[in-house]
C-alpha positions as a Markdown table, in Angstrom:
| # | Residue | x | y | z |
|---|---|---|---|---|
| 1 | Met | -34.1 | -24.5 | 25.4 |
| 2 | Pro | -30.4 | -23.8 | 25.1 |
| 3 | Lys | -28.6 | -24.1 | 21.7 |
| 4 | Val | -26.6 | -27.3 | 21.8 |
| 5 | Val | -23.2 | -26.8 | 20.1 |
| 6 | Gly | -21.0 | -29.8 | 19.7 |
| 7 | Val | -17.2 | -29.4 | 19.5 |
| 8 | Leu | -15.5 | -32.2 | 17.8 |
| 9 | Ala | -13.2 | -33.6 | 20.5 |
| 10 | Val | -11.0 | -36.1 | 18.7 |
| 11 | Gln | -7.9 | -33.9 | 18.7 |
| 12 | Gly | -6.9 | -30.2 | 18.9 |
| 13 | Asp | -8.1 | -27.3 | 21.1 |
| 14 | Phe | -11.7 | -28.4 | 21.6 |
| 15 | Lys | -11.6 | -27.6 | 25.4 |
| 16 | Glu | -11.0 | -23.9 | 24.7 |
| 17 | His | -14.0 | -23.8 | 22.3 |
| 18 | Ile | -16.2 | -25.5 | 24.9 |
| 19 | Glu | -15.1 | -23.0 | 27.6 |
| 20 | Thr | -15.7 | -19.9 | 25.4 |
| 21 | Leu | -19.0 | -21.1 | 24.0 |
| 22 | Ser | -20.2 | -22.0 | 27.5 |
| 23 | Glu | -19.7 | -18.3 | 28.5 |
| 24 | Ile | -22.5 | -17.3 | 26.2 |
| 25 | Glu | -26.0 | -17.3 | 27.7 |
| 26 | Gly | -28.4 | -19.8 | 26.1 |
| 27 | Val | -25.6 | -22.1 | 24.8 |
| 28 | Glu | -24.9 | -25.7 | 25.9 |
| 29 | Ala | -21.4 | -26.6 | 24.5 |
| 30 | Arg | -20.4 | -30.2 | 24.7 |
| 31 | Ala | -17.5 | -32.4 | 23.5 |
| 32 | Val | -18.6 | -34.8 | 20.8 |
| 33 | Lys | -16.8 | -38.0 | 19.8 |
| 34 | Thr | -19.4 | -40.3 | 18.5 |
| 35 | Arg | -21.9 | -40.3 | 15.6 |
| 36 | Glu | -24.8 | -40.2 | 18.0 |
| 37 | Gln | -23.4 | -37.2 | 19.9 |
| 38 | Val | -22.7 | -35.3 | 16.6 |
| 39 | Ala | -26.3 | -36.0 | 15.4 |
| 40 | Ala | -27.8 | -34.6 | 18.6 |
| 41 | Cys | -26.3 | -31.1 | 18.1 |
| 42 | Asp | -27.8 | -27.9 | 16.7 |
| 43 | Ala | -24.4 | -26.8 | 15.4 |
| 44 | Leu | -20.8 | -28.2 | 15.3 |
| 45 | Val | -17.4 | -26.7 | 15.7 |
| 46 | Ile | -14.4 | -28.5 | 14.1 |
| 47 | Pro | -11.5 | -27.0 | 16.1 |
| 48 | Gly | -7.9 | -26.2 | 15.3 |
| 49 | Gly | -5.2 | -28.9 | 15.8 |
| 50 | Glu | -3.5 | -31.2 | 13.3 |
| 51 | Ser | -5.7 | -31.5 | 10.2 |
| 52 | Thr | -4.4 | -34.8 | 9.0 |
| 53 | Thr | -4.9 | -36.4 | 12.4 |
| 54 | Ile | -8.4 | -34.9 | 12.8 |
| 55 | Gly | -9.3 | -36.2 | 9.4 |
| 56 | Lys | -8.0 | -39.7 | 10.0 |
| 57 | Leu | -9.8 | -39.9 | 13.3 |
| 58 | Met | -13.1 | -38.6 | 11.8 |
| 59 | Glu | -12.8 | -41.3 | 9.1 |
| 60 | Arg | -11.9 | -44.0 | 11.6 |
| 61 | Phe | -14.8 | -43.2 | 13.9 |
| 62 | Glu | -17.1 | -42.7 | 10.9 |
| 63 | Leu | -18.0 | -39.2 | 11.9 |
| 64 | Asp | -18.1 | -37.9 | 8.3 |
| 65 | Glu | -21.6 | -39.2 | 7.7 |
| 66 | Pro | -23.3 | -37.4 | 10.6 |
| 67 | Val | -21.4 | -34.2 | 9.9 |
| 68 | Arg | -22.4 | -34.4 | 6.2 |
| 69 | Ala | -26.0 | -35.0 | 7.4 |
| 70 | Met | -25.8 | -31.9 | 9.6 |
| 71 | His | -24.7 | -29.9 | 6.5 |
| 72 | Glu | -27.5 | -31.2 | 4.4 |
| 73 | Gln | -30.0 | -30.3 | 7.1 |
| 74 | Gly | -28.7 | -26.8 | 7.2 |
| 75 | Arg | -27.3 | -27.0 | 10.7 |
| 76 | Pro | -24.2 | -24.7 | 11.1 |
| 77 | Ile | -20.7 | -26.1 | 11.0 |
| 78 | Trp | -17.7 | -23.9 | 11.9 |
| 79 | Gly | -14.1 | -24.9 | 11.1 |
| 80 | Thr | -11.3 | -23.0 | 12.8 |
| 81 | Cys | -7.7 | -23.4 | 11.5 |
| 82 | Ala | -7.4 | -27.2 | 11.0 |
| 83 | Gly | -11.2 | -27.3 | 10.9 |
| 84 | Met | -11.1 | -24.9 | 7.9 |
| 85 | Ile | -8.8 | -27.4 | 6.1 |
| 86 | Ile | -11.2 | -30.2 | 6.9 |
| 87 | Leu | -14.2 | -28.3 | 5.4 |
| 88 | Ala | -12.4 | -27.3 | 2.2 |
| 89 | Lys | -13.1 | -29.0 | -1.1 |
| 90 | Asp | -9.5 | -28.4 | -2.2 |
| 91 | Ile | -6.2 | -28.3 | -0.4 |
| 92 | Val | -3.1 | -27.0 | -2.2 |
| 93 | Asp | -0.6 | -29.8 | -2.9 |
| 94 | Ser | -2.4 | -32.3 | -0.7 |
| 95 | Asp | -4.7 | -35.3 | -1.1 |
| 96 | Gln | -5.3 | -35.7 | 2.7 |
| 97 | Trp | -8.8 | -36.7 | 3.9 |
| 98 | Arg | -11.3 | -33.9 | 4.2 |
| 99 | Leu | -15.1 | -33.4 | 4.2 |
| 100 | Gly | -14.9 | -31.3 | 1.1 |
| 101 | Leu | -18.1 | -29.4 | 1.9 |
| 102 | Met | -17.0 | -25.8 | 1.3 |
| 103 | Asp | -16.2 | -24.4 | -2.2 |
| 104 | Ile | -12.8 | -23.0 | -1.1 |
| 105 | Thr | -9.1 | -23.9 | -1.8 |
| 106 | Val | -7.0 | -23.8 | 1.3 |
| 107 | Glu | -3.2 | -23.6 | 1.7 |
| 108 | Arg | -1.9 | -25.3 | 4.9 |
| 109 | Asn | 0.6 | -23.6 | 7.2 |
| 110 | Ala | 0.5 | -20.6 | 4.8 |
| 111 | Phe | 1.8 | -18.0 | 7.2 |
| 112 | Gly | 4.8 | -20.1 | 8.2 |
| 113 | Arg | 5.8 | -22.3 | 11.1 |
| 114 | Gln | 4.9 | -22.1 | 14.8 |
| 115 | Val | 7.5 | -19.4 | 15.4 |
| 116 | Asp | 5.7 | -17.3 | 12.8 |
| 117 | Ser | 2.5 | -17.2 | 14.7 |
| 118 | Phe | 1.0 | -13.7 | 15.1 |
| 119 | Glu | -2.0 | -11.6 | 16.1 |
| 120 | Ala | -3.9 | -9.1 | 14.1 |
| 121 | Asp | -6.9 | -6.8 | 14.3 |
| 122 | Leu | -9.4 | -7.7 | 11.6 |
| 123 | Pro | -12.3 | -5.7 | 10.3 |
| 124 | Val | -15.0 | -8.4 | 9.8 |
| 125 | Lys | -18.1 | -8.0 | 7.5 |
| 126 | Gly | -21.2 | -8.3 | 9.6 |
| 127 | Ile | -19.4 | -7.5 | 12.9 |
| 128 | Glu | -19.8 | -4.0 | 14.3 |
| 129 | Asp | -18.0 | -2.1 | 17.1 |
| 130 | Gly | -14.4 | -2.3 | 15.7 |
| 131 | Pro | -12.0 | -5.0 | 14.5 |
| 132 | Val | -11.8 | -8.5 | 15.9 |
| 133 | Arg | -8.5 | -9.6 | 17.5 |
| 134 | Ala | -7.3 | -12.7 | 15.7 |
| 135 | Val | -4.7 | -15.2 | 16.8 |
| 136 | Phe | -2.9 | -17.1 | 13.9 |
| 137 | Ile | -1.0 | -20.2 | 14.9 |
| 138 | Arg | 0.6 | -22.1 | 11.9 |
| 139 | Ala | -2.5 | -20.9 | 10.1 |
| 140 | Pro | -3.9 | -21.8 | 6.8 |
| 141 | Tyr | -5.5 | -19.3 | 4.5 |
| 142 | Val | -8.1 | -19.5 | 1.7 |
| 143 | Arg | -6.3 | -19.1 | -1.6 |
| 144 | Glu | -9.5 | -19.2 | -3.7 |
| 145 | Val | -13.2 | -19.0 | -3.1 |
| 146 | Arg | -15.9 | -19.9 | -5.6 |
| 147 | Glu | -18.2 | -16.9 | -5.3 |
| 148 | Glu | -20.5 | -18.3 | -7.9 |
| 149 | Cys | -21.2 | -21.1 | -5.3 |
| 150 | Gly | -22.2 | -18.5 | -2.7 |
| 151 | Val | -18.9 | -18.2 | -0.8 |
| 152 | Gln | -18.6 | -14.8 | 1.0 |
| 153 | Val | -15.3 | -13.4 | 2.1 |
| 154 | Leu | -15.7 | -11.9 | 5.6 |
| 155 | Ala | -12.1 | -10.9 | 6.5 |
| 156 | Thr | -8.6 | -10.8 | 5.1 |
| 157 | Val | -5.1 | -10.2 | 6.5 |
| 158 | Glu | -2.2 | -9.2 | 4.3 |
| 159 | Gly | -4.5 | -9.6 | 1.3 |
| 160 | Lys | -5.2 | -13.3 | 2.3 |
| 161 | Ile | -8.7 | -14.6 | 3.0 |
| 162 | Val | -8.9 | -15.7 | 6.6 |
| 163 | Leu | -12.7 | -15.8 | 7.3 |
| 164 | Cys | -15.4 | -16.9 | 4.9 |
| 165 | Arg | -18.9 | -18.3 | 4.9 |
| 166 | Gln | -21.0 | -20.4 | 2.5 |
| 167 | Gly | -24.6 | -21.0 | 3.6 |
| 168 | Asn | -24.4 | -22.9 | 6.9 |
| 169 | Leu | -20.6 | -23.2 | 6.8 |
| 170 | Leu | -18.2 | -20.8 | 8.5 |
| 171 | Ala | -14.4 | -21.1 | 8.2 |
| 172 | Ser | -11.8 | -19.1 | 10.1 |
| 173 | Ala | -8.0 | -19.4 | 9.7 |
| 174 | Phe | -7.6 | -17.9 | 13.2 |
| 175 | His | -8.5 | -18.9 | 16.7 |
| 176 | Pro | -11.4 | -16.8 | 18.2 |
| 177 | Glu | -11.4 | -19.1 | 21.2 |
| 178 | Leu | -8.0 | -17.7 | 22.3 |
| 179 | Thr | -9.2 | -14.2 | 22.9 |
| 180 | Asp | -11.7 | -12.5 | 25.1 |
| 181 | Asp | -13.8 | -11.3 | 22.1 |
| 182 | Arg | -16.9 | -13.5 | 21.6 |
| 183 | Arg | -18.3 | -11.7 | 18.5 |
| 184 | Val | -17.3 | -14.4 | 16.0 |
| 185 | Gln | -18.9 | -17.0 | 18.2 |
| 186 | Arg | -22.1 | -15.0 | 18.3 |
| 187 | Met | -22.0 | -14.7 | 14.5 |
| 188 | Phe | -21.8 | -18.4 | 14.3 |
| 189 | Leu | -24.6 | -19.0 | 16.9 |
| 190 | Asp | -26.8 | -16.6 | 15.0 |
| 191 | Met | -26.6 | -19.0 | 12.1 |
| 192 | Ile | -28.5 | -21.6 | 14.1 |
| 193 | Asp | -31.7 | -19.4 | 14.0 |
| 194 | Glu | -31.5 | -18.6 | 10.3 |
| 195 | Asp | -33.9 | -20.4 | 7.9 |
């Protein structure tokens, strides 16, 4: 049986996530837009895009309840870029809608505007064979983690936290779906099989 990974397809770069996850053997990646589609997945990716728009659409289509249920059941959820913001409990200087599942404080557009986008090679805890190439586009970063709540920092750039995990939640400020390296995707997929 393949692992069914849903990619929230209300806004953002969900197509790129579906394409890259589909390259991995034993994975069925699918676009999800409804409560029923979300509930049928083994894991979920909340992609990059515009976090306020993604949040409004999640609220409008009542997708927050099935995503929260996934979290409570221990099924993995991965937020990339805007998805990281949606997962965060706190957002600096913002009261925008969010799931608030992860004990992190995120700063939006923390590395600057679109023209300030960049790439970096990141050493990642738990990933062997050299650094991961990371693409940052109007990226957030994690200003604060609550380690006492089990948040683990997995990677930083310029001293800023850009990859972290808390239980079945993974959050990255960068876009692994925009490179040829699938090691972060595999790290996420491995979370499906954890007890």
